[in-house]
N, C-alpha and C positions, 0 to 999 in steps of 0.2 A: 460434439468430442464428450467423450464417456468415460469410463471409469473401470480398473482391474476387479472394482468391488463386485460386478456381474458375476464372475466367479465362484464369488464366496467367500468365502476366508481360509482357507487353506489349501494347499496343491497336496496332491501325491507324494508321499516322500521321495525325492531324487528327481521328482519331475516338475521344474517351471511351470509356469502359465505358457500357453501359446496362442495363437489366434486361435485356435481348433478348439480350447479347452471348453469341455462341458459346463455351460452356465448354471449355477446353483446359487445365485444371491440370499442371503440371510437378512439382510436389513433392509426398510422400507426403501433408503436413498439406495441401494443396487438393483433392488428390484423394478423403482424406478427407471433410472437408466434404462436396462434391461428392456424395458416397455417400450420408451423412448425409442431406443434401438431398432427394434423391431416392426414398431410403426413407421418410422422414416424410412426403413428399407421397402414400405408396402409399398410407399413414393414412386421406387425408381423405377427410370424406363431410359430409353436410348438417348431420349435428353435432359434427364437428369439423373446425374450420379451421385453416388452416394458414398461416401465414406466416411467410416467409422473410426474414431482413434480411443485407444483405452487407456490411459496414463498412470499409470504408479506415483510415489510418493514423488512430486515436485520440488528440485531446490533450484537455488540460484538467486539471481539480482530479484528484488521485489516478490518473493515468494509469500504465501500467508497459508491458512489454515495449518495441517497438520506438524509440517515443517516450519513454520513460524514459530509456534508454540512450544517443540519441542528445543530450539535453540533459545526461546527466552526463558525457556526452564533451564538449561542448563547453564546458562549465562547468569542467571539469576541465582538461582540455591549452590549450597556447597556441595551439596550431594546432590546424586541423581538415583533414583531407584531403579535401574534397568540394568544392572551390570550381570545377569543371570540370565537373559533372554534371549536365547539361539537359535532363532527365528529365521527367515530368511528374506526378504524385504526388497522389491524390485525399484530403481528408482530412474528416475532422467532426470536431466539439465534443461533449464527453462529453452536455451538456446539450440539444444539437440532438438526440443520439443520442436520451437519453429522450424527450423531444416527440415523435420520431418515433415509437416505441416505444408510448407515452400513445396515440397519434392509430390506431394500427393495431389495438389494442386494443379504446379505443372505439368505432370504428365495425366493429369486426369485418372486417377486410377480408383478406382471401384473395390470395395472390402473392405474388412475389417483390419485393425491395424494395431500393435502393440508398442507402444513406445518403451524403451526399456536402453538404459545406458550400457550394461554389461551384467556380469556378475550378481546377484542377489547379494546382501550384504544383511549381520545381525542389528538390529535392533540395538543389543551392546554394542558393539564395534561403531554403528554409526554415529552412539552417544557419544564415545572417547574421542571418534574424528573434530565431531562438531566440539568436544573441551579442547582438544591443541588448537583449531582454531581462534577459541578464544583466549588459546595461554593458559588455559586450568591446571591445576596440577591433577591426576585422575580422580575426579568428582565422583567416578560410576561405582556406585554401592551394588552388591549383589544381595540388597535389602529383602527384596521376595522371598527369596528360599530361606535367610535368617528367619523372616516372619513365619511361615509356613511349617519351619521348626518347631518354632517356640509355642505356636499353637496346638502342634500336634502333643508337645510336651504337655502343656497346660490340662489339655484335654484329657490326658492318660495318668496324669498327677493329680486332680481334683477331682478325676471321676467322672466327668463330664458324660461321657460318651458310655451307653450303654448298649452293646450287641444287641438288634433284634429290636430297636428303639427306630 
């Protein structure tokens, strides 16, 4: 098991990640996963098949880590400041991931596999859907955009910014 973090943090505009995407991890986690992939691939031979499954954000019963934290945040707070994040995130349901693993093992497949359920979604839309699941009224706030505009206004108004500094 690996992660999409081996690709880095961004895709080329309009080009989702694929099994052939160039790997350029930016953080220690992604770098360590890529190194692990490379080292285990070195062990592959006709008697030892290596299959690498790169997972995005996993959702479903019993999930933890990022998805769990996001769900907890949406449920706990009256507003969540992710309303203007128009990125695209791939997701996979834990049951679909298990089916993929089963198929790879049964068919004795070698290679790199990218687990993904379908079209990527924005963080804003993901939070909106989680809110609906918790029966919360629109608690997604475009806070970041407002905060950035406010900071720019204060910097200009208070003359904190000095060109050439």
